[in-house]
VMD Tcl script that builds the backbone (N, CA, C; Angstrom):
set m [mol new atoms 342]
animate dup $m
set s [atomselect $m all]
$s set {name element resname resid chain x y z} {
  {N N UNK 1 A 176.019 -140.680 43.787}
  {CA C UNK 1 A 175.362 -139.956 42.496}
  {C C UNK 1 A 176.440 -139.052 41.883}
  {N N UNK 2 A 177.419 -138.586 42.757}
  {CA C UNK 2 A 178.430 -137.557 42.021}
  {C C UNK 2 A 179.199 -138.395 41.058}
  {N N UNK 3 A 179.677 -139.580 41.534}
  {CA C UNK 3 A 180.545 -140.632 40.668}
  {C C UNK 3 A 179.717 -140.845 39.526}
  {N N UNK 4 A 178.481 -140.981 39.326}
  {CA C UNK 4 A 177.723 -141.293 38.036}
  {C C UNK 4 A 177.856 -140.042 37.333}
  {N N UNK 5 A 177.600 -138.762 37.878}
  {CA C UNK 5 A 177.650 -137.648 36.927}
  {C C UNK 5 A 179.123 -137.383 36.746}
  {N N UNK 6 A 180.271 -137.669 37.330}
  {CA C UNK 6 A 181.438 -137.294 36.697}
  {C C UNK 6 A 181.961 -138.333 35.894}
  {N N UNK 7 A 181.647 -139.665 35.988}
  {CA C UNK 7 A 182.410 -140.548 35.163}
  {C C UNK 7 A 181.277 -141.104 34.151}
  {N N UNK 8 A 179.950 -141.154 34.380}
  {CA C UNK 8 A 179.082 -141.751 33.537}
  {C C UNK 8 A 178.720 -143.029 33.868}
  {N N UNK 9 A 179.790 -143.760 34.877}
  {CA C UNK 9 A 179.560 -145.197 35.353}
  {C C UNK 9 A 178.753 -145.316 36.457}
  {N N UNK 10 A 177.863 -146.245 36.768}
  {CA C UNK 10 A 177.206 -146.300 38.088}
  {C C UNK 10 A 178.081 -147.108 38.957}
  {N N UNK 11 A 178.179 -146.960 40.158}
  {CA C UNK 11 A 178.842 -147.753 41.173}
  {C C UNK 11 A 178.382 -149.310 41.140}
  {N N UNK 12 A 179.190 -149.930 41.307}
  {CA C UNK 12 A 178.807 -151.567 41.456}
  {C C UNK 12 A 177.477 -151.672 42.394}
  {N N UNK 13 A 177.635 -150.984 43.571}
  {CA C UNK 13 A 176.399 -150.975 44.726}
  {C C UNK 13 A 175.194 -150.847 43.945}
  {N N UNK 14 A 175.051 -149.726 43.145}
  {CA C UNK 14 A 173.765 -149.265 42.717}
  {C C UNK 14 A 173.495 -150.417 41.259}
  {N N UNK 15 A 174.443 -150.723 40.571}
  {CA C UNK 15 A 174.217 -151.336 39.377}
  {C C UNK 15 A 173.790 -152.968 39.681}
  {N N UNK 16 A 174.536 -153.589 40.726}
  {CA C UNK 16 A 174.250 -155.032 40.830}
  {C C UNK 16 A 173.795 -155.271 42.138}
  {N N UNK 17 A 174.390 -154.691 43.330}
  {CA C UNK 17 A 173.931 -155.155 44.511}
  {C C UNK 17 A 172.414 -155.409 44.643}
  {N N UNK 18 A 171.672 -154.218 44.318}
  {CA C UNK 18 A 170.233 -153.943 44.598}
  {C C UNK 18 A 169.510 -154.999 43.775}
  {N N UNK 19 A 169.828 -155.229 42.573}
  {CA C UNK 19 A 169.010 -156.110 41.790}
  {C C UNK 19 A 169.394 -157.617 42.229}
  {N N UNK 20 A 170.597 -157.908 42.669}
  {CA C UNK 20 A 170.911 -159.252 43.117}
  {C C UNK 20 A 170.275 -159.615 44.300}
  {N N UNK 21 A 170.190 -158.843 45.149}
  {CA C UNK 21 A 169.347 -158.874 46.491}
  {C C UNK 21 A 167.813 -159.052 46.234}
  {N N UNK 22 A 167.383 -158.206 45.245}
  {CA C UNK 22 A 166.085 -158.231 44.959}
  {C C UNK 22 A 165.793 -159.668 44.317}
  {N N UNK 23 A 166.505 -160.306 43.576}
  {CA C UNK 23 A 166.357 -161.562 43.092}
  {C C UNK 23 A 166.220 -162.569 44.106}
  {N N UNK 24 A 167.363 -162.517 45.108}
  {CA C UNK 24 A 167.303 -163.518 46.184}
  {C C UNK 24 A 166.024 -163.216 47.040}
  {N N UNK 25 A 165.626 -162.172 47.378}
  {CA C UNK 25 A 164.430 -161.840 48.095}
  {C C UNK 25 A 163.065 -162.496 47.265}
  {N N UNK 26 A 163.096 -162.226 46.128}
  {CA C UNK 26 A 161.916 -162.728 45.342}
  {C C UNK 26 A 161.824 -164.194 45.339}
  {N N UNK 27 A 163.048 -164.868 45.337}
  {CA C UNK 27 A 163.108 -166.269 45.164}
  {C C UNK 27 A 163.214 -166.905 46.282}
  {N N UNK 28 A 163.910 -166.370 47.354}
  {CA C UNK 28 A 164.268 -167.374 48.550}
  {C C UNK 28 A 163.697 -166.464 49.784}
  {N N UNK 29 A 163.366 -165.122 49.718}
  {CA C UNK 29 A 162.772 -164.463 50.963}
  {C C UNK 29 A 164.134 -163.984 52.035}
  {N N UNK 30 A 165.310 -163.759 51.317}
  {CA C UNK 30 A 166.394 -163.210 51.917}
  {C C UNK 30 A 167.215 -162.698 51.139}
  {N N UNK 31 A 168.167 -161.664 51.432}
  {CA C UNK 31 A 169.366 -161.042 50.685}
  {C C UNK 31 A 170.544 -162.191 50.415}
  {N N UNK 32 A 171.045 -162.007 49.647}
  {CA C UNK 32 A 172.352 -162.895 49.097}
  {C C UNK 32 A 173.217 -162.720 50.354}
  {N N UNK 33 A 173.987 -163.964 50.828}
  {CA C UNK 33 A 174.887 -163.627 51.770}
  {C C UNK 33 A 176.252 -163.020 51.158}
  {N N UNK 34 A 177.169 -162.625 51.804}
  {CA C UNK 34 A 178.321 -161.675 51.244}
  {C C UNK 34 A 179.003 -162.408 50.289}
  {N N UNK 35 A 179.384 -163.783 50.419}
  {CA C UNK 35 A 180.222 -164.304 49.438}
  {C C UNK 35 A 179.464 -164.570 48.105}
  {N N UNK 36 A 178.045 -164.767 48.232}
  {CA C UNK 36 A 177.170 -165.190 47.004}
  {C C UNK 36 A 177.105 -163.700 46.397}
  {N N UNK 37 A 176.934 -162.603 47.044}
  {CA C UNK 37 A 176.658 -161.333 46.548}
  {C C UNK 37 A 177.930 -160.854 45.836}
  {N N UNK 38 A 179.190 -161.098 46.518}
  {CA C UNK 38 A 180.395 -160.703 45.749}
  {C C UNK 38 A 180.501 -161.707 44.455}
  {N N UNK 39 A 180.262 -162.836 44.510}
  {CA C UNK 39 A 180.229 -163.630 43.403}
  {C C UNK 39 A 179.667 -163.183 42.171}
  {N N UNK 40 A 178.113 -163.009 42.347}
  {CA C UNK 40 A 177.292 -162.728 41.277}
  {C C UNK 40 A 177.669 -161.168 40.773}
  {N N UNK 41 A 178.228 -160.189 41.691}
  {CA C UNK 41 A 178.541 -158.868 41.293}
  {C C UNK 41 A 179.634 -159.310 40.290}
  {N N UNK 42 A 180.629 -159.947 40.570}
  {CA C UNK 42 A 181.709 -160.238 39.806}
  {C C UNK 42 A 181.493 -160.793 38.569}
  {N N UNK 43 A 180.544 -161.741 38.344}
  {CA C UNK 43 A 180.067 -162.383 37.220}
  {C C UNK 43 A 179.453 -161.619 36.309}
  {N N UNK 44 A 178.671 -160.545 36.941}
  {CA C UNK 44 A 177.912 -159.402 35.952}
  {C C UNK 44 A 178.830 -158.448 35.675}
  {N N UNK 45 A 179.544 -158.047 36.327}
  {CA C UNK 45 A 180.541 -156.926 36.053}
  {C C UNK 45 A 181.455 -157.357 34.918}
  {N N UNK 46 A 181.971 -158.692 35.096}
  {CA C UNK 46 A 183.213 -158.914 34.145}
  {C C UNK 46 A 182.228 -159.653 32.801}
  {N N UNK 47 A 181.135 -159.439 32.577}
  {CA C UNK 47 A 180.408 -159.869 31.503}
  {C C UNK 47 A 180.008 -161.362 31.274}
  {N N UNK 48 A 180.249 -162.352 32.294}
  {CA C UNK 48 A 180.006 -163.586 32.132}
  {C C UNK 48 A 178.641 -163.787 31.964}
  {N N UNK 49 A 177.845 -163.196 32.891}
  {CA C UNK 49 A 176.476 -163.284 32.956}
  {C C UNK 49 A 175.760 -161.823 32.830}
  {N N UNK 50 A 174.446 -161.860 32.235}
  {CA C UNK 50 A 173.713 -160.787 32.294}
  {C C UNK 50 A 172.857 -160.973 33.658}
  {N N UNK 51 A 172.116 -159.860 34.029}
  {CA C UNK 51 A 171.313 -160.009 35.283}
  {C C UNK 51 A 170.263 -161.240 34.978}
  {N N UNK 52 A 169.671 -161.214 33.931}
  {CA C UNK 52 A 168.850 -162.054 33.301}
  {C C UNK 52 A 169.340 -163.571 33.542}
  {N N UNK 53 A 170.600 -163.652 33.009}
  {CA C UNK 53 A 171.267 -164.951 33.036}
  {C C UNK 53 A 171.588 -165.378 34.390}
  {N N UNK 54 A 171.961 -164.424 35.248}
  {CA C UNK 54 A 172.137 -164.526 36.526}
  {C C UNK 54 A 171.059 -164.917 37.467}
  {N N UNK 55 A 169.954 -164.612 37.059}
  {CA C UNK 55 A 168.762 -164.937 37.777}
  {C C UNK 55 A 168.407 -166.474 37.599}
  {N N UNK 56 A 168.433 -166.748 36.213}
  {CA C UNK 56 A 168.234 -168.216 35.929}
  {C C UNK 56 A 169.311 -169.175 36.549}
  {N N UNK 57 A 170.426 -168.753 36.553}
  {CA C UNK 57 A 171.674 -169.469 37.175}
  {C C UNK 57 A 171.369 -169.714 38.626}
  {N N UNK 58 A 170.841 -168.323 39.489}
  {CA C UNK 58 A 170.599 -168.387 40.796}
  {C C UNK 58 A 169.539 -169.379 41.378}
  {N N UNK 59 A 168.522 -169.306 40.282}
  {CA C UNK 59 A 167.342 -170.133 40.796}
  {C C UNK 59 A 167.633 -171.607 40.621}
  {N N UNK 60 A 168.467 -172.122 39.323}
  {CA C UNK 60 A 168.714 -173.352 39.114}
  {C C UNK 60 A 169.722 -173.873 40.034}
  {N N UNK 61 A 170.614 -173.145 40.893}
  {CA C UNK 61 A 171.488 -173.286 41.833}
  {C C UNK 61 A 170.872 -173.700 43.180}
  {N N UNK 62 A 169.633 -173.256 43.316}
  {CA C UNK 62 A 169.308 -173.418 44.700}
  {C C UNK 62 A 169.201 -174.725 45.247}
  {N N UNK 63 A 169.669 -174.722 46.623}
  {CA C UNK 63 A 169.820 -176.097 47.361}
  {C C UNK 63 A 169.148 -175.867 48.796}
  {N N UNK 64 A 168.877 -176.844 49.411}
  {CA C UNK 64 A 168.538 -176.828 50.787}
  {C C UNK 64 A 167.182 -175.921 50.814}
  {N N UNK 65 A 167.207 -175.155 52.041}
  {CA C UNK 65 A 166.161 -174.265 52.408}
  {C C UNK 65 A 165.667 -173.275 51.113}
  {N N UNK 66 A 166.716 -172.801 50.406}
  {CA C UNK 66 A 166.324 -172.199 49.287}
  {C C UNK 66 A 165.537 -172.729 48.250}
  {N N UNK 67 A 165.849 -174.018 47.975}
  {CA C UNK 67 A 165.239 -174.840 47.015}
  {C C UNK 67 A 163.783 -175.283 47.540}
  {N N UNK 68 A 163.742 -175.510 48.913}
  {CA C UNK 68 A 162.447 -175.792 49.408}
  {C C UNK 68 A 161.634 -174.527 49.330}
  {N N UNK 69 A 161.982 -173.296 49.553}
  {CA C UNK 69 A 161.226 -172.143 49.411}
  {C C UNK 69 A 160.664 -171.803 48.094}
  {N N UNK 70 A 161.700 -172.336 46.851}
  {CA C UNK 70 A 161.152 -172.076 45.575}
  {C C UNK 70 A 160.187 -172.891 45.192}
  {N N UNK 71 A 160.330 -174.495 45.811}
  {CA C UNK 71 A 159.297 -175.390 45.674}
  {C C UNK 71 A 157.925 -174.817 46.203}
  {N N UNK 72 A 158.057 -174.379 47.446}
  {CA C UNK 72 A 156.532 -174.110 48.174}
  {C C UNK 72 A 155.921 -173.000 47.269}
  {N N UNK 73 A 156.706 -172.161 46.764}
  {CA C UNK 73 A 156.124 -171.088 46.060}
  {C C UNK 73 A 155.645 -171.725 44.698}
  {N N UNK 74 A 156.299 -172.404 44.077}
  {CA C UNK 74 A 155.503 -173.337 43.018}
  {C C UNK 74 A 154.410 -173.810 43.145}
  {N N UNK 75 A 154.460 -174.889 44.278}
  {CA C UNK 75 A 153.270 -175.433 44.647}
  {C C UNK 75 A 152.097 -174.311 44.931}
  {N N UNK 76 A 152.553 -173.296 45.803}
  {CA C UNK 76 A 151.455 -172.308 45.784}
  {C C UNK 76 A 150.813 -171.701 44.759}
  {N N UNK 77 A 151.711 -171.520 43.662}
  {CA C UNK 77 A 151.265 -170.841 42.542}
  {C C UNK 77 A 150.396 -171.964 41.593}
  {N N UNK 78 A 150.877 -173.257 41.634}
  {CA C UNK 78 A 150.054 -174.147 40.838}
  {C C UNK 78 A 148.613 -174.374 41.712}
  {N N UNK 79 A 148.629 -174.394 42.861}
  {CA C UNK 79 A 147.308 -174.538 43.613}
  {C C UNK 79 A 146.443 -173.386 43.381}
  {N N UNK 80 A 146.945 -172.229 43.261}
  {CA C UNK 80 A 146.229 -171.047 43.036}
  {C C UNK 80 A 145.665 -171.064 41.564}
  {N N UNK 81 A 146.468 -171.378 40.641}
  {CA C UNK 81 A 146.066 -171.528 39.210}
  {C C UNK 81 A 144.722 -172.639 39.194}
  {N N UNK 82 A 145.204 -173.735 39.669}
  {CA C UNK 82 A 144.204 -174.752 39.606}
  {C C UNK 82 A 142.835 -174.321 40.131}
  {N N UNK 83 A 142.931 -173.780 41.268}
  {CA C UNK 83 A 141.543 -173.267 41.897}
  {C C UNK 83 A 140.947 -172.262 41.209}
  {N N UNK 84 A 141.704 -171.572 40.543}
  {CA C UNK 84 A 141.023 -170.404 39.578}
  {C C UNK 84 A 140.458 -170.778 38.395}
  {N N UNK 85 A 141.219 -172.043 37.723}
  {CA C UNK 85 A 140.793 -172.412 36.647}
  {C C UNK 85 A 139.428 -173.328 36.888}
  {N N UNK 86 A 139.142 -173.868 37.992}
  {CA C UNK 86 A 138.126 -174.528 38.290}
  {C C UNK 86 A 136.801 -173.844 38.762}
  {N N UNK 87 A 137.021 -172.582 38.807}
  {CA C UNK 87 A 135.890 -172.085 39.638}
  {C C UNK 87 A 135.578 -170.502 38.862}
  {N N UNK 88 A 134.405 -170.556 38.272}
  {CA C UNK 88 A 134.125 -169.352 37.415}
  {C C UNK 88 A 133.956 -168.264 38.470}
  {N N UNK 89 A 133.323 -168.499 39.759}
  {CA C UNK 89 A 133.092 -167.557 40.803}
  {C C UNK 89 A 134.353 -167.042 41.203}
  {N N UNK 90 A 135.352 -167.867 41.546}
  {CA C UNK 90 A 136.607 -167.225 41.909}
  {C C UNK 90 A 137.255 -166.595 40.866}
  {N N UNK 91 A 137.121 -166.771 39.569}
  {CA C UNK 91 A 137.586 -165.902 38.418}
  {C C UNK 91 A 136.985 -164.671 38.489}
  {N N UNK 92 A 135.511 -164.543 38.672}
  {CA C UNK 92 A 134.934 -163.288 38.613}
  {C C UNK 92 A 135.291 -162.505 39.811}
  {N N UNK 93 A 135.670 -163.077 40.995}
  {CA C UNK 93 A 136.093 -162.365 42.331}
  {C C UNK 93 A 137.491 -161.704 42.124}
  {N N UNK 94 A 138.293 -162.672 41.302}
  {CA C UNK 94 A 139.621 -162.068 41.058}
  {C C UNK 94 A 139.866 -161.045 39.822}
  {N N UNK 95 A 138.722 -160.965 39.218}
  {CA C UNK 95 A 138.832 -160.046 38.113}
  {C C UNK 95 A 139.265 -158.601 38.526}
  {N N UNK 96 A 140.041 -157.996 37.693}
  {CA C UNK 96 A 140.533 -156.445 37.988}
  {C C UNK 96 A 139.077 -155.449 38.091}
  {N N UNK 97 A 138.054 -155.845 37.421}
  {CA C UNK 97 A 137.092 -155.113 37.374}
  {C C UNK 97 A 136.568 -155.016 38.812}
  {N N UNK 98 A 136.769 -155.964 39.475}
  {CA C UNK 98 A 136.282 -155.799 41.151}
  {C C UNK 98 A 137.289 -155.280 41.969}
  {N N UNK 99 A 138.579 -154.950 41.379}
  {CA C UNK 99 A 139.419 -154.257 42.062}
  {C C UNK 99 A 140.088 -155.013 43.337}
  {N N UNK 100 A 139.853 -156.168 43.740}
  {CA C UNK 100 A 140.229 -157.017 44.710}
  {C C UNK 100 A 141.106 -158.081 44.419}
  {N N UNK 101 A 141.674 -158.265 42.989}
  {CA C UNK 101 A 142.621 -159.301 42.850}
  {C C UNK 101 A 143.794 -159.537 43.819}
  {N N UNK 102 A 144.411 -158.396 44.008}
  {CA C UNK 102 A 145.640 -158.556 45.008}
  {C C UNK 102 A 145.148 -159.080 46.425}
  {N N UNK 103 A 144.074 -158.431 46.896}
  {CA C UNK 103 A 143.676 -158.955 48.361}
  {C C UNK 103 A 143.229 -160.346 48.256}
  {N N UNK 104 A 142.600 -161.034 47.389}
  {CA C UNK 104 A 142.153 -162.296 47.202}
  {C C UNK 104 A 143.340 -162.972 47.058}
  {N N UNK 105 A 144.463 -162.851 46.308}
  {CA C UNK 105 A 145.649 -163.689 46.252}
  {C C UNK 105 A 146.599 -163.538 47.767}
  {N N UNK 106 A 146.353 -162.547 48.251}
  {CA C UNK 106 A 146.966 -162.350 49.581}
  {C C UNK 106 A 146.356 -163.234 50.481}
  {N N UNK 107 A 145.023 -162.970 50.545}
  {CA C UNK 107 A 144.241 -164.102 51.636}
  {C C UNK 107 A 144.555 -165.524 51.175}
  {N N UNK 108 A 144.538 -165.854 50.119}
  {CA C UNK 108 A 144.571 -167.134 49.500}
  {C C UNK 108 A 145.938 -167.602 50.117}
  {N N UNK 109 A 147.205 -166.966 49.846}
  {CA C UNK 109 A 148.487 -167.225 49.969}
  {C C UNK 109 A 148.628 -167.284 51.696}
  {N N UNK 110 A 147.962 -166.334 52.347}
  {CA C UNK 110 A 148.175 -166.327 53.703}
  {C C UNK 110 A 147.775 -167.787 54.565}
  {N N UNK 111 A 147.049 -168.438 53.849}
  {CA C UNK 111 A 146.717 -170.029 54.268}
  {C C UNK 111 A 147.543 -171.099 53.992}
  {N N UNK 112 A 148.532 -170.586 52.929}
  {CA C UNK 112 A 149.465 -171.564 52.552}
  {C C UNK 112 A 150.727 -171.819 53.442}
  {N N UNK 113 A 151.193 -173.144 53.579}
  {CA C UNK 113 A 152.321 -173.212 54.576}
  {C C UNK 113 A 153.554 -172.491 53.920}
  {N N UNK 114 A 154.525 -172.042 54.657}
  {CA C UNK 114 A 155.662 -171.229 54.137}
  {C C UNK 114 A 156.913 -172.089 54.358}
}
mol reanalyze $m
mol bondsrecalc $m
mol representation Tube
mol addrep $m
């Protein structure tokens, strides 16, 4: 933090590492490996990508288990959306007015394969 105060520049660790690992965790359920993290920090720091563009590129470049993880999340999201669209009782139960939307989604997702 002293560096931020003295120079006005945020260290790379704070500026890029945390959002990149957050992207990897949200997409693939793990941090970026060290080589991938270094690559994406470099791409963002040198202006080749914004963090938003990097997010799209990271998603588009997913292979193997990472691609399978994204596919499983998409299947779960589509399944949840289809069930909700087909049932007015589920829509009512999911409503924020009932205060249990998050809990209902967690329960439904818990039964999905990972």
